[in-house]
C-alpha positions in Angstrom: 177.8 47.2 111.2 181.1 45.3 110.7 181.4 46.9 107.3 181.3 50.3 108.9 184.2 49.3 111.2 186.2 48.0 108.2 185.6 51.2 106.3 186.5 53.2 109.3 189.8 51.3 109.6 190.5 51.9 106.0 190.0 55.7 106.3 192.1 55.8 109.5 194.9 53.9 107.7 195.0 56.5 104.9 195.5 59.3 107.5 198.2 57.2 109.2 200.1 56.6 106.0 200.0 60.2 105.1 201.2 61.3 108.5 204.1 58.8 108.5 205.1 59.9 105.0 204.9 63.6 106.1 207.0 62.9 109.2 209.9 62.1 106.8 209.8 65.8 105.8 211.5 66.5 109.2 214.8 65.3 107.7 214.9 67.9 104.8 213.6 70.5 107.3 216.6 69.9 109.6 219.0 69.9 106.7 217.6 73.2 105.4 217.8 74.8 108.9 221.4 73.6 109.5 222.5 74.8 106.0 220.8 78.1 106.5 222.5 78.6 109.9 225.9 77.6 108.6 225.7 79.9 105.6 224.5 82.8 107.7 227.1 82.5 110.5 230.2 81.4 108.7 231.2 84.3 106.5 233.5 82.6 103.9 230.8 80.0 103.2 228.2 82.7 102.8 230.5 84.6 100.4 231.2 81.4 98.4 227.5 80.7 98.0 226.6 84.3 97.2 229.2 84.5 94.5 228.5 81.1 92.8 225.8 79.6 90.7 224.4 78.0 93.9 222.8 81.3 95.0 220.1 80.9 92.4 219.0 77.7 94.0 219.7 78.2 97.7 219.4 81.9 98.4 218.6 82.8 102.1 215.1 83.8 101.0 214.4 80.5 99.4 215.8 78.7 102.5 213.5 80.6 104.9 210.5 80.0 102.7 211.4 76.3 102.4 211.5 76.1 106.2 208.0 77.6 106.5 206.6 75.4 103.7 208.1 72.2 105.2 206.7 73.1 108.7 203.2 73.6 107.1 203.4 70.4 105.1 204.4 68.4 108.2 201.6 69.9 110.3 198.9 69.5 107.5 199.8 65.9 106.9 199.9 65.0 110.6 196.9 66.7 112.2 194.4 64.1 110.9 196.4 61.4 112.8 196.5 63.6 115.9 192.7 63.7 115.8 192.4 59.9 115.4 194.9 59.3 118.3 193.1 61.8 120.5 196.2 63.9 120.9 194.4 67.1 119.8 193.2 69.8 122.1 189.9 69.1 123.9 188.3 70.1 127.2 189.2 67.0 129.2 188.3 68.3 132.6 184.5 68.0 131.8 184.9 65.1 129.4 186.7 62.7 131.7 183.9 62.9 134.3 181.3 61.6 131.8 180.3 58.1 130.9 181.5 56.5 127.7 178.1 56.8 126.1 177.8 60.5 127.0 181.2 61.1 125.5 180.1 59.2 122.4 176.9 61.3 122.1 178.9 64.6 122.6 181.5 63.5 120.1 178.8 62.6 117.6 177.0 65.9 118.1 180.2 67.9 117.8 181.3 66.1 114.6 178.0 66.7 112.9 177.4 70.3 114.1 181.0 71.7 114.0 183.8 69.5 112.6 182.3 68.2 109.4 180.6 71.4 108.3 183.8 73.4 109.1 186.0 71.0 107.1 183.5 71.0 104.2 183.7 74.8 104.0 187.5 74.6 104.3 187.8 72.1 101.5 185.5 74.2 99.3 187.5 77.4 100.0 190.8 75.7 99.7 190.0 74.4 96.3 189.4 77.9 95.0 192.5 79.1 96.9 194.7 76.6 95.1 193.1 77.1 91.7 193.4 80.9 91.9 197.1 80.6 92.9 197.8 78.2 90.0 195.9 80.2 87.4 197.7 83.4 88.5 201.1 81.7 88.5 201.6 83.0 92.0 205.0 82.8 93.4 206.9 84.4 96.3 206.7 88.1 96.7 210.5 88.1 97.0 212.5 88.1 93.8 214.7 85.2 94.9 211.9 83.3 96.6 210.2 80.0 95.7 207.9 80.0 92.7 204.7 78.0 92.3 203.0 78.9 95.5 200.0 76.7 94.5 202.0 73.6 95.5 202.2 74.6 99.2 198.7 75.9 99.1 197.5 72.5 97.8 198.7 71.0 101.1 195.9 72.8 102.8 193.4 71.0 100.6 195.2 67.6 101.1 195.5 68.1 104.9 191.8 69.0 105.2 190.9 66.0 103.1 192.9 63.8 105.4 191.2 65.4 108.4 187.8 64.7 106.8 188.7 61.1 106.4 189.7 60.9 110.1 186.5 62.6 111.1 184.4 60.1 109.0 186.4 57.2 110.5 185.6 58.5 114.0 182.0 59.1 113.1 181.5 55.6 111.8 183.0 54.1 115.0 180.8 56.3 117.2 177.7 55.2 115.2 178.6 51.5 115.7 179.3 52.2 119.4 176.0 54.0 120.0 173.6 52.1 117.7 175.4 48.8 116.9 175.1 45.4 118.5 176.7 44.9 121.9 179.2 42.5 120.4 180.7 45.2 118.2 180.7 48.0 120.8 184.0 47.0 122.3 185.7 47.0 118.9 184.2 50.4 118.0 186.1 52.2 120.8 
């Protein structure tokens, strides 16, 4: 049973590292938003960019798409950690009135019946979503948009994989709590 807790900690650490790395994407997101606002509102800077070689790299369309993509990447890298920390949405009114063991059984049941199958389907479908995008050479619908749309779509696969690792980490802890020796139950929570 101790091995299950160790493996659970390892899976949780993977999600934590990915979330912390993803959080650094807020800095380029802020820079893109500030640059986009400045070039849209200050006319002479906008004219300078539009009439220079910079326009090919930082057109308004690319900036908006970059904002969307960075938002998606931040969210997809962080939601696994949100599950581990219990900061995701749940029905706390009913849950808080239950005993620890009842909460454990409900969490176990919901993981096995809903969360893990859903994530399994999402990983399966995401894989084909990314491969299809890559094979087709999918890019932005806008002429001046960002090419290689498969890169951002792959974050759906990565984020779901991270969520799966968090779900398995939680599942292992619940199994130790519900079925393990009394000495390890305190560590499993």
